[in-house]
C-alpha positions as CSV (number, residue, x, y, z in Angstrom):
1,X,-77.8,37.0,-5.2
2,X,-77.8,40.1,-3.4
3,X,-76.7,44.0,-3.7
4,X,-76.9,46.8,-1.2
5,X,-79.5,49.7,-1.9
6,X,-77.1,52.3,-1.5
7,X,-78.6,55.0,0.7
8,X,-80.7,52.4,2.6
9,X,-80.4,50.6,5.9
10,X,-83.2,47.6,6.7
11,X,-83.6,48.0,10.7
12,X,-85.1,45.1,12.3
13,X,-86.6,43.8,15.9
14,X,-89.1,46.8,15.3
15,X,-91.8,47.0,18.3
16,X,-95.2,46.5,16.3
17,X,-96.4,49.7,18.2
18,X,-93.6,51.6,16.9
19,X,-94.8,54.5,14.7
20,X,-92.4,55.5,11.7
21,X,-92.5,59.0,12.7
22,X,-90.7,57.8,16.2
23,X,-88.2,55.5,14.3
24,X,-88.1,58.6,12.2
25,X,-86.9,60.7,15.0
26,X,-84.7,57.6,16.1
27,X,-82.4,58.2,13.5
28,X,-82.4,61.3,13.1
29,X,-78.8,62.6,13.9
30,X,-77.7,60.2,11.1
31,X,-78.9,62.9,8.3
32,X,-81.5,64.0,7.0
33,X,-84.1,60.9,6.2
34,X,-85.8,60.4,2.3
35,X,-87.9,57.7,3.7
36,X,-89.2,55.6,6.9
37,X,-91.8,52.1,6.2
38,X,-92.6,50.1,8.8
39,X,-93.3,46.7,6.8
40,X,-97.0,45.4,7.7
41,X,-98.3,41.9,6.3
42,X,-100.4,42.8,3.3
43,X,-103.9,40.6,4.3
44,X,-103.8,41.7,7.7
45,X,-101.9,45.1,8.1
46,X,-100.1,43.6,11.2
47,X,-96.4,45.3,11.4
48,X,-94.3,42.9,10.8
49,X,-91.1,43.7,13.0
50,X,-88.9,45.3,10.3
51,X,-88.4,48.5,8.5
52,X,-86.2,50.0,5.8
53,X,-85.0,53.9,5.6
54,X,-83.4,56.1,3.0
55,X,-81.7,59.1,4.0
56,X,-80.9,61.7,1.8
57,X,-77.2,61.3,1.9
58,X,-75.5,57.5,1.2
59,X,-72.9,58.9,4.1
60,X,-75.9,58.7,6.5
61,X,-76.1,54.9,6.2
62,X,-72.2,54.9,8.3
63,X,-73.9,56.7,10.9
64,X,-77.0,54.7,10.9
65,X,-75.1,51.5,10.8
66,X,-73.6,52.6,14.6
67,X,-77.1,52.8,15.7
68,X,-77.5,48.6,15.3
69,X,-77.8,47.1,18.5
70,X,-79.1,50.7,20.1
71,X,-82.3,50.2,22.5
72,X,-85.7,51.4,20.9
73,X,-88.7,50.9,22.9
74,X,-86.7,48.6,24.7
75,X,-85.9,46.3,22.2
76,X,-81.7,46.0,20.2
77,X,-82.6,47.4,17.0
78,X,-80.4,45.2,14.3
79,X,-79.4,47.6,11.6
80,X,-77.8,46.6,8.5
81,X,-77.3,47.9,4.7
82,X,-80.2,47.3,2.8
83,X,-80.8,44.5,0.6
84,X,-81.9,43.9,-3.4
85,X,-82.7,40.4,-4.4
86,X,-82.0,41.0,-8.1
87,X,-84.3,38.5,-10.6
88,X,-82.5,35.5,-11.6
89,X,-83.2,36.1,-15.5
90,X,-80.7,38.9,-14.6
91,X,-78.2,36.6,-13.1
92,X,-79.0,33.2,-15.1
93,X,-76.6,34.3,-18.0
94,X,-75.1,31.1,-19.8
95,X,-72.9,28.7,-17.7
96,X,-74.2,30.5,-15.0
97,X,-74.9,28.2,-12.4
98,X,-77.8,29.8,-11.0
99,X,-79.5,27.9,-14.5
100,X,-78.2,24.4,-13.7
101,X,-79.1,23.0,-17.5
102,X,-82.9,23.9,-16.8
103,X,-84.2,25.9,-19.4
104,X,-86.0,29.3,-18.7
105,X,-89.2,28.5,-20.8
106,X,-91.4,26.5,-18.2
107,X,-91.8,27.0,-14.8
108,X,-92.7,23.6,-13.8
109,X,-90.3,20.8,-13.2
110,X,-90.1,17.4,-15.1
111,X,-90.0,13.9,-14.8
112,X,-86.2,12.3,-15.2
113,X,-87.2,9.6,-17.6
C-alpha cells in the first residue's frame, strides 16, 4: 500500500540533461522549495528521468500539481503527489490479505507438500 508524503511531489518525464536548479526555477512560483532531487542510477550516475520536490508549505503542492503537463525543456512534465511505499511488516497484520497465511519468518518459498 502507499501513502502520500505531504509537502512533496513526483515529477516525471524530466529531460536527462536538466539540473535541479533549472527544475526549481520552473516550480518557484508554487512556493518556497526545501529540496529538489533528480533521481540518478546508483551504478552509472545516469539520470532516470524523474525528480522529487519538497516544498516548505503543504499548500504549495496544490500549485505544483497545476503544472502537470507543463512544458519544461521541450517535454511535458507529469506531476503527482509523492507516494511512499510502506514496508510489508507494517501492513501485514493478523487477517490481512497481504500476509496470505505465510509466516513472516523465512524469506524462502516452500514447495507444496
